[in-house]
C-alpha positions as CSV (number, residue, x, y, z in Angstrom):
1,M,-219.8,164.8,-9.2
2,L,-223.3,163.3,-9.1
3,T,-224.7,166.0,-11.4
4,Y,-221.9,165.4,-13.9
5,I,-222.5,161.6,-13.9
6,I,-226.3,162.1,-14.5
7,R,-225.6,164.5,-17.3
8,R,-223.2,162.2,-18.9
9,L,-225.7,159.3,-18.7
10,L,-228.4,161.3,-20.3
11,W,-226.2,162.3,-23.1
12,S,-225.1,158.6,-23.5
13,V,-228.7,157.5,-23.9
14,L,-229.3,160.2,-26.5
15,L,-226.1,159.1,-28.3
16,L,-227.2,155.5,-28.4
17,F,-230.5,156.4,-30.0
18,V,-228.7,158.5,-32.6
19,V,-226.3,155.6,-33.4
20,S,-229.2,153.2,-33.7
21,F,-231.1,155.6,-36.0
22,V,-228.2,156.1,-38.3
23,V,-227.6,152.3,-38.6
24,F,-231.3,151.7,-39.2
25,L,-231.4,154.4,-41.8
26,V,-228.4,153.1,-43.7
27,F,-229.8,149.6,-44.0
28,Y,-233.3,150.9,-44.8
29,T,-232.1,153.1,-47.7
30,L,-229.8,150.5,-49.3
31,P,-231.8,148.3,-51.7
32,S,-229.1,145.6,-51.7
33,T,-229.7,144.9,-48.0
34,D,-233.4,143.9,-48.4
35,P,-233.6,140.9,-46.0
36,A,-236.7,139.5,-47.8
37,L,-234.9,139.4,-51.1
38,L,-231.9,137.7,-49.5
39,R,-234.0,135.0,-47.8
40,A,-236.1,134.4,-51.0
41,G,-233.1,133.1,-52.9
42,R,-231.2,134.0,-56.0
43,N,-234.3,134.2,-58.2
44,P,-236.9,135.4,-55.8
45,D,-240.6,134.8,-56.3
46,P,-242.5,138.1,-55.9
47,A,-245.2,136.3,-53.9
48,L,-242.6,134.9,-51.5
49,V,-240.9,138.3,-51.1
50,K,-244.3,139.8,-50.2
51,I,-244.9,137.2,-47.6
52,L,-241.5,137.7,-46.0
53,N,-241.9,141.5,-46.0
54,K,-245.3,141.0,-44.2
55,R,-243.8,138.5,-41.7
56,Y,-240.9,140.8,-40.7
57,G,-242.9,144.1,-40.9
58,L,-240.7,145.3,-43.7
59,D,-243.7,146.5,-45.7
60,Q,-244.4,149.3,-43.1
61,P,-242.9,152.8,-43.4
62,F,-239.4,153.4,-42.1
63,Y,-240.5,155.5,-39.1
64,V,-243.0,152.8,-38.0
65,Q,-240.3,150.1,-38.2
66,Y,-237.9,152.2,-36.2
67,W,-240.5,153.2,-33.6
68,L,-241.4,149.5,-33.0
69,Y,-237.7,148.7,-32.7
70,V,-237.1,151.6,-30.2
71,K,-240.2,150.7,-28.2
72,A,-239.1,147.1,-27.8
73,L,-235.6,148.3,-26.9
74,I,-236.8,150.7,-24.2
75,F,-239.5,148.6,-22.5
76,H,-238.2,145.1,-22.9
77,F,-234.5,145.5,-23.7
78,D,-235.3,143.6,-26.9
79,F,-232.9,143.9,-29.8
80,G,-235.3,142.2,-32.2
81,R,-235.1,138.9,-34.0
82,S,-232.5,137.9,-36.6
83,Y,-233.7,137.8,-40.2
84,Q,-231.3,135.0,-41.1
85,N,-230.9,132.8,-38.0
86,Q,-234.4,133.1,-36.6
87,V,-233.0,133.7,-33.0
88,D,-233.5,136.5,-30.5
89,V,-230.7,139.0,-31.0
90,R,-230.0,139.9,-27.4
91,P,-229.2,136.4,-26.0
92,Y,-227.4,135.6,-29.3
93,I,-225.0,138.6,-28.9
94,F,-224.6,138.1,-25.2
95,S,-223.5,134.5,-25.7
96,R,-220.7,135.8,-27.9
97,M,-219.6,138.4,-25.3
98,P,-217.3,136.1,-23.2
99,A,-215.1,135.4,-26.1
100,T,-214.7,139.1,-26.9
101,M,-214.1,140.0,-23.3
102,S,-211.4,137.2,-23.1
103,L,-209.7,138.5,-26.2
104,A,-209.9,142.2,-25.2
105,I,-208.8,141.9,-21.5
106,G,-206.0,139.5,-22.3
107,A,-204.6,141.7,-25.1
108,A,-204.9,144.8,-22.9
109,V,-202.8,143.1,-20.2
110,V,-200.2,142.2,-22.8
111,W,-199.9,145.6,-24.4
112,L,-199.8,147.4,-21.0
113,L,-197.1,145.1,-19.7
114,I,-195.1,145.7,-22.9
115,G,-195.9,149.2,-24.0
116,I,-195.6,151.1,-20.7
117,P,-192.1,149.7,-19.7
118,I,-190.8,150.3,-23.2
119,G,-192.0,153.8,-23.2
120,I,-190.3,154.5,-19.8
121,I,-187.0,153.0,-21.0
122,A,-187.1,155.1,-24.2
123,A,-187.8,158.3,-22.2
124,V,-185.0,157.6,-19.7
125,K,-182.5,156.6,-22.5
126,R,-183.5,159.4,-24.8
127,G,-180.9,160.4,-27.4
128,T,-179.2,157.0,-27.2
129,W,-179.3,154.1,-29.6
130,V,-181.7,152.3,-27.2
131,E,-184.4,155.0,-27.8
132,K,-183.9,154.9,-31.6
133,A,-184.1,151.1,-31.7
134,V,-187.2,151.0,-29.5
135,M,-189.1,153.8,-31.3
136,G,-188.1,152.3,-34.7
137,A,-189.5,148.9,-33.7
138,A,-192.7,150.6,-32.4
139,L,-193.1,152.4,-35.7
140,V,-192.9,149.1,-37.6
141,A,-195.4,147.5,-35.2
142,I,-197.9,150.3,-35.7
143,S,-197.5,150.1,-39.5
144,A,-198.4,146.3,-39.6
145,P,-202.1,145.8,-40.3
146,V,-203.7,143.4,-37.8
147,Y,-205.2,141.1,-40.4
148,W,-201.8,140.8,-42.2
149,L,-200.0,140.2,-38.9
150,G,-202.6,137.6,-37.9
151,L,-202.3,135.7,-41.1
152,V,-198.5,135.7,-41.1
153,S,-198.5,134.6,-37.4
154,I,-200.9,131.7,-38.3
155,Y,-198.7,130.7,-41.2
156,L,-195.6,130.7,-39.1
157,F,-196.7,129.6,-35.6
158,S,-200.0,127.7,-35.8
159,T,-200.0,124.1,-34.9
160,D,-202.1,123.3,-37.9
161,I,-200.1,124.8,-40.8
162,G,-197.3,126.7,-39.1
163,K,-193.7,126.4,-40.2
164,V,-192.8,126.5,-36.5
165,P,-195.9,125.0,-34.8
166,I,-196.1,126.5,-31.4
167,F,-199.6,128.0,-30.8
168,D,-203.0,126.4,-31.2
169,A,-204.9,129.3,-32.7
170,T,-207.0,128.3,-35.7
171,G,-210.6,127.8,-34.7
172,N,-210.0,125.8,-31.5
173,Y,-211.4,128.4,-29.1
174,A,-213.0,127.0,-25.9
175,E,-214.8,128.9,-23.1
176,L,-212.7,129.4,-19.9
177,W,-215.1,127.4,-17.7
178,D,-215.3,124.5,-20.2
179,N,-211.6,124.0,-20.9
180,P,-209.2,126.5,-19.2
181,S,-206.0,125.1,-20.8
182,Q,-207.5,125.1,-24.3
183,W,-209.0,128.6,-23.7
184,F,-205.5,129.9,-22.8
185,S,-203.6,128.2,-25.6
186,S,-206.1,129.3,-28.3
187,L,-205.9,132.9,-27.2
188,I,-202.1,133.4,-26.8
189,L,-201.4,134.2,-30.5
190,P,-204.5,136.4,-30.9
191,W,-203.5,138.3,-27.7
192,L,-200.0,138.9,-29.1
193,V,-201.2,139.9,-32.5
194,L,-203.9,142.3,-31.2
195,A,-201.6,143.8,-28.6
196,T,-198.7,144.5,-31.0
197,A,-200.0,147.7,-32.5
198,F,-201.5,148.9,-29.2
199,A,-198.2,148.2,-27.3
200,A,-196.3,150.3,-29.9
201,I,-198.8,153.2,-29.6
202,Y,-198.7,153.2,-25.8
203,A,-194.9,153.0,-25.8
204,R,-194.8,156.1,-28.0
205,F,-197.3,158.0,-25.9
206,M,-195.6,157.0,-22.7
207,R,-192.2,158.1,-24.0
208,S,-193.6,161.5,-25.2
209,N,-195.5,162.2,-22.0
210,L,-192.6,161.2,-19.7
211,V,-190.0,163.2,-21.7
212,D,-192.2,166.3,-21.1
213,V,-192.7,165.5,-17.5
214,L,-189.0,165.0,-16.7
215,D,-188.3,168.5,-17.9
216,E,-190.7,170.0,-15.3
217,D,-189.5,172.1,-12.4
218,Y,-190.7,169.8,-9.7
219,I,-188.7,167.0,-11.2
220,R,-185.6,169.1,-11.1
221,T,-186.4,170.0,-7.5
222,A,-186.8,166.3,-6.6
223,R,-183.4,165.6,-8.1
224,A,-181.8,168.5,-6.3
225,K,-183.1,167.1,-3.0
226,G,-180.9,164.0,-3.6
227,L,-183.7,161.5,-4.5
228,K,-182.5,158.5,-6.4
229,E,-183.2,158.7,-10.2
230,R,-185.3,155.6,-10.1
231,R,-187.6,157.1,-7.5
232,V,-187.8,160.4,-9.3
233,V,-188.8,158.7,-12.5
234,M,-191.2,156.1,-11.1
235,R,-192.8,158.0,-8.2
236,H,-193.0,161.4,-9.7
237,G,-192.5,161.2,-13.5
238,V,-194.5,158.1,-14.4
239,R,-197.4,159.0,-12.1
240,S,-197.9,162.3,-13.9
241,A,-197.1,161.0,-17.4
242,I,-199.5,158.0,-17.2
243,T,-202.6,160.0,-16.5
244,P,-203.4,160.9,-20.2
245,I,-202.9,157.3,-21.2
246,I,-205.8,156.3,-19.0
247,T,-208.1,158.1,-21.3
248,I,-206.7,156.3,-24.3
249,F,-206.9,153.0,-22.5
250,G,-210.6,153.5,-21.6
251,L,-211.5,154.3,-25.2
252,D,-209.4,151.4,-26.7
253,L,-210.8,148.8,-24.2
254,G,-214.4,150.1,-24.9
255,I,-213.8,149.7,-28.7
256,L,-212.5,146.1,-28.2
257,F,-215.4,145.2,-26.0
258,G,-217.6,146.2,-28.9
259,G,-215.8,143.6,-31.0
260,A,-212.3,143.2,-32.5
261,I,-213.6,142.4,-35.9
262,L,-210.4,141.7,-37.8
263,T,-208.7,139.7,-35.1
264,E,-211.8,137.6,-34.3
265,T,-212.3,136.9,-38.0
266,V,-208.7,135.9,-38.8
267,F,-208.5,133.6,-35.8
268,N,-212.1,132.4,-36.0
269,I,-213.0,133.5,-32.5
270,P,-216.8,133.4,-31.9
271,G,-217.0,136.9,-30.5
272,I,-219.1,140.0,-31.1
273,G,-216.8,141.2,-33.8
274,R,-217.1,138.0,-35.8
275,T,-220.8,138.0,-35.3
276,A,-221.0,141.6,-36.7
277,F,-218.9,140.6,-39.7
278,D,-221.1,137.6,-40.5
279,A,-224.3,139.7,-40.0
280,I,-223.0,142.5,-42.3
281,Q,-222.3,139.9,-45.1
282,K,-225.9,138.6,-44.7
283,S,-227.4,142.1,-44.3
284,D,-229.0,140.9,-41.0
285,L,-230.1,144.3,-39.7
286,P,-231.2,143.3,-36.2
287,I,-227.8,141.7,-35.4
288,V,-225.8,144.5,-37.0
289,Q,-227.7,147.1,-35.0
290,G,-227.4,145.0,-31.8
291,T,-223.6,144.7,-32.1
292,V,-223.3,148.4,-32.9
293,L,-225.3,149.3,-29.8
294,I,-223.3,147.0,-27.6
295,G,-220.1,148.6,-29.0
296,A,-221.4,152.1,-28.4
297,M,-222.5,151.1,-24.8
298,A,-219.1,149.8,-24.1
299,I,-217.3,152.9,-25.3
300,I,-219.6,155.2,-23.5
301,L,-219.4,153.2,-20.2
302,F,-215.6,153.0,-20.2
303,N,-215.3,156.7,-21.0
304,L,-217.6,157.5,-18.1
305,I,-215.5,155.3,-15.8
306,V,-212.3,157.0,-17.0
307,D,-213.7,160.5,-16.4
308,I,-214.7,159.6,-12.9
309,L,-211.4,158.0,-12.1
310,Y,-209.7,161.2,-13.3
311,A,-211.0,163.0,-10.3
312,F,-209.3,160.5,-7.9
313,I,-206.1,160.1,-9.9
314,D,-205.4,163.7,-10.7
315,P,-206.4,166.1,-7.9
316,R,-206.4,169.0,-10.3
317,V,-209.5,167.6,-12.0
318,R,-212.8,168.8,-10.5
319,Y,-216.4,168.4,-11.8
């Protein structure tokens, strides 16, 4: 187990550098993303552009710029300094992390509480109208884009412009430790919108896995021994069927910790996703690269945790 963890960590570090290099290369090779030109204004003065290039080290070769970035990242955990906002990237991104974590964790709880039970019901009631109705609704939920669903939800249920004003969800986000009630009320609608598609996907996965498991021989044996159907399904069927879903959950949660760009943008939540969206519009390379690295770190970390948990959840897994 220890050897496996060390090997995965080494591969993770290598992957992070590859990701950072690709992002750096993309922004370096696109002439429209020159930060000096962007800061110099609509009709830039060549002398001013030259000064800005010198100030930010943009007049140096690509490999020199990347080496300086990597050296600062390794020895000082320094993500650089924003071209547009003139702030250090690392504390700037980390200050946005609580909002993203609040959104991701809350949405994850909602979609698990909805998706898993619906999938179990659909598997137990397979072949009936209940399964058809549930799976049909799940298909509709998967097909609805998050940004469209978010805008429609704001139009219908927001206290500002909603036809049925219920939720306070248009730019009124507050930190949990500052105003818990406002924090909760401002995130209810984003949680529901973000969890809709995920809940539908998890319901379909749970239904498919559980249907396969309920046809296994050991399930027939449990029923033949006279165990109640509820216990057969929950203690034997669900326990086996839910194992593959853990992998999907780790990946999904890691992605959301890297920033739910569409949801945060629609609901004006000051998280990592909204920060990345604004930085991309301004071609602010240090912030874009910092948000990408944070997202890659989150995905790698959650995948590693899931792989380790597999050894304890499923006794058939050995490293």
